[in-house]
VEXDREN-2710 file (C-alpha; in Angstrom, 1 decimal):
% VEXDREN-2710
k/r/px/py/pz
1/MET/0.2/-0.2/-0.2
2/THR/1.3/3.5/-1.2
3/LYS/2.5/5.5/2.0
4/THR/1.5/9.0/2.2
5/VAL/3.8/12.0/2.2
6/THR/3.6/12.1/5.8
7/GLU/4.5/8.7/6.7
8/ILE/7.5/8.9/4.4
9/GLU/8.6/12.1/6.1
10/LYS/8.4/10.1/9.6
11/ILE/10.4/7.1/7.8
12/VAL/13.0/9.6/6.6
13/ASN/13.5/11.4/9.7
14/GLN/13.9/8.0/11.6
15/LEU/16.6/7.0/9.1
16/ALA/18.2/10.2/9.5
17/LYS/19.0/10.0/13.0
18/LYS/20.4/6.6/12.4
19/ILE/23.6/8.5/11.0
20/ASN/23.1/11.9/12.6
21/ALA/22.2/13.4/9.1
22/PRO/21.5/17.4/9.4
23/SER/18.0/18.3/8.8
24/TYR/19.3/20.8/6.2
25/LEU/20.3/17.9/3.6
26/LEU/16.8/16.4/4.0
27/PRO/14.2/16.8/1.1
28/THR/11.0/18.7/1.5
29/PHE/7.5/17.0/1.6
30/SER/4.9/18.0/-0.7
31/SER/6.0/22.1/-0.6
32/PRO/9.3/22.5/-2.8
33/ILE/11.2/25.5/-1.4
34/GLY/12.6/26.1/-5.1
35/ASP/16.2/26.1/-4.3
36/ALA/17.2/22.6/-5.6
37/THR/16.3/21.1/-2.4
38/PRO/14.4/17.5/-3.3
39/ASN/11.2/17.4/-2.8
40/ILE/9.0/14.4/-2.2
41/GLU/5.4/13.8/-3.7
42/VAL/2.9/11.3/-4.1
43/ASP/1.0/11.5/-7.2
44/ASN/-2.6/10.5/-7.7
45/LEU/-1.4/7.3/-9.2
46/GLY/0.3/6.5/-6.0
47/LEU/3.7/6.8/-7.4
48/TYR/6.6/8.2/-5.6
49/ASN/7.9/11.4/-6.8
50/TYR/11.5/12.8/-6.3
51/VAL/11.4/16.1/-7.6
52/ILE/14.7/18.5/-7.9
53/SER/13.2/22.3/-9.1
54/GLU/14.9/25.5/-8.8
55/ARG/13.0/29.0/-9.0
56/GLY/10.2/27.4/-10.7
57/ASN/12.3/25.2/-13.0
58/GLU/11.8/21.3/-12.8
59/TYR/15.5/19.8/-13.3
60/GLU/14.6/16.3/-12.2
61/ARG/12.0/14.1/-11.4
62/LYS/12.2/10.6/-10.8
63/LEU/9.1/8.4/-10.4
64/THR/8.8/4.8/-8.8
65/SER/6.2/2.7/-7.2
66/ASP/9.1/1.0/-4.6
67/LEU/9.4/3.2/-1.4
68/ASN/12.9/1.7/-1.0
69/ASP/13.9/3.0/-4.3
70/LEU/12.5/6.5/-3.2
71/LEU/14.5/6.1/0.2
72/TYR/17.5/5.0/-1.7
73/TRP/17.5/8.2/-3.8
74/ILE/16.9/10.4/-0.8
75/PHE/19.6/8.9/1.3
76/SER/22.0/8.6/-1.6
77/SER/21.9/12.3/-1.8
78/VAL/22.0/12.8/1.9
79/THR/25.1/10.7/2.3
80/PHE/26.8/12.2/-0.6
81/SER/26.6/15.7/1.0
82/MET/27.8/14.2/4.2
83/ALA/30.5/12.3/2.7
84/CYS/31.8/15.3/0.9
85/ASP/31.8/17.5/4.1
86/TYR/33.7/14.3/5.9
87/GLU/36.3/14.0/3.5
88/LEU/37.1/18.1/3.3
89/LYS/37.4/17.6/7.2
90/ASN/39.8/14.5/6.7
91/ARG/41.6/15.6/3.4
92/ILE/44.9/13.4/2.7
93/GLU/46.9/15.4/0.3
94/GLU/48.4/12.6/-1.6
95/LYS/44.8/10.7/-2.1
96/ASP/42.5/11.2/-4.5
97/TYR/39.7/12.9/-2.6
98/ARG/37.1/10.3/-3.6
99/ARG/38.7/7.6/-1.9
100/ILE/37.5/9.1/1.2
101/MET/34.4/10.3/0.3
102/PHE/33.0/7.1/-1.8
103/ALA/34.2/5.2/1.5
104/LYS/32.2/7.3/3.6
105/GLN/29.2/7.3/1.7
106/GLU/29.0/3.7/1.4
107/GLU/29.4/3.5/5.3
108/LEU/26.9/5.9/6.0
109/LEU/24.3/3.9/3.3
110/GLY/25.3/0.8/4.9
111/ILE/24.0/1.8/8.3
112/LEU/20.6/2.3/6.9
113/ASP/20.7/-0.7/4.3
114/LYS/23.0/-3.2/3.5
115/LYS/21.8/-3.4/-0.2
116/TRP/22.0/0.4/-0.4
117/GLU/25.8/0.2/0.5
118/GLU/26.3/-2.2/-2.6
119/LYS/24.2/-0.6/-4.8
120/GLU/26.5/2.8/-4.2
121/ARG/29.8/0.7/-4.2
122/LYS/28.4/-0.4/-8.1
123/GLU/27.9/3.3/-8.6
124/HIS/31.1/3.9/-7.5
125/GLN/33.0/1.5/-9.4
126/SER/31.3/2.3/-12.5
127/ILE/32.5/5.9/-12.4
128/LEU/35.9/4.6/-11.6
129/VAL/36.1/2.9/-14.9
130/ASP/35.7/6.1/-17.0
131/SER/37.6/8.2/-14.2
132/PRO/39.9/5.9/-12.2
133/PHE/41.3/7.4/-9.0
134/ASP/44.5/9.4/-9.5
135/ASP/46.2/10.2/-5.8
136/LEU/48.5/13.1/-7.5
137/ALA/45.5/15.2/-8.9
138/GLY/45.7/17.5/-5.8
139/LEU/49.3/17.8/-5.7
140/ARG/49.2/18.5/-9.5
141/ALA/46.6/21.1/-9.2
142/THR/48.5/22.9/-6.6
143/TYR/51.7/23.0/-8.7
144/CYS/50.1/23.9/-11.4
145/GLY/48.7/26.9/-9.8
146/GLU/52.1/27.7/-8.8
147/LEU/53.4/27.5/-12.4
148/ARG/50.4/30.0/-13.8
149/ALA/51.8/32.6/-11.4
150/LYS/54.9/32.1/-12.8
151/GLY/53.6/33.2/-16.0
152/LEU/54.1/29.9/-17.8
153/SER/52.0/28.8/-20.7
154/GLU/49.4/26.0/-20.6
155/SER/51.1/23.8/-22.7
156/GLU/54.6/24.2/-20.5
157/ILE/52.3/24.0/-17.2
158/ASN/50.9/20.7/-18.2
159/LYS/54.4/19.0/-19.5
160/LEU/55.9/20.0/-16.1
161/ALA/53.3/19.2/-14.0
162/TYR/52.7/15.6/-15.5
163/GLU/56.3/15.2/-15.2
164/LYS/56.8/16.0/-11.6
165/TYR/53.3/14.2/-10.7
166/PRO/52.7/11.7/-13.4
167/LYS/49.3/10.1/-13.6
END
């Protein structure tokens, strides 16, 4: 049976407490605020709608009849933001920031649902196929900035940066 928006909000709040998710990361329920905060709606067909809109423009709408899918969408977004904050506070200069961020997001989702953790892990692995970890990217970027400040050309900057910090 389809849950009401109020019932969904209660479930979301209970799950959010399990991972200490800040309330500002949670979606709104039936009342979009138009700042790209996800809004949760239940339509006349009983479908759950995950909607992102900003200033009156809708950018994304996902529909499902499965409450578990909706909850995964909500907490994938919430845990992504939490993992980004965590990585920023625990950054390791010689590591691709995604190593820490991906692990933290998977950990948080695993607290809520082991299947969500595995689903997110597969998403991360898919990302890494096209964009593998690059542990020297941060150092390379800092070095590029230093070389730019010296007035070198972009081609010379890239050549020197990749010589010093290979991919």
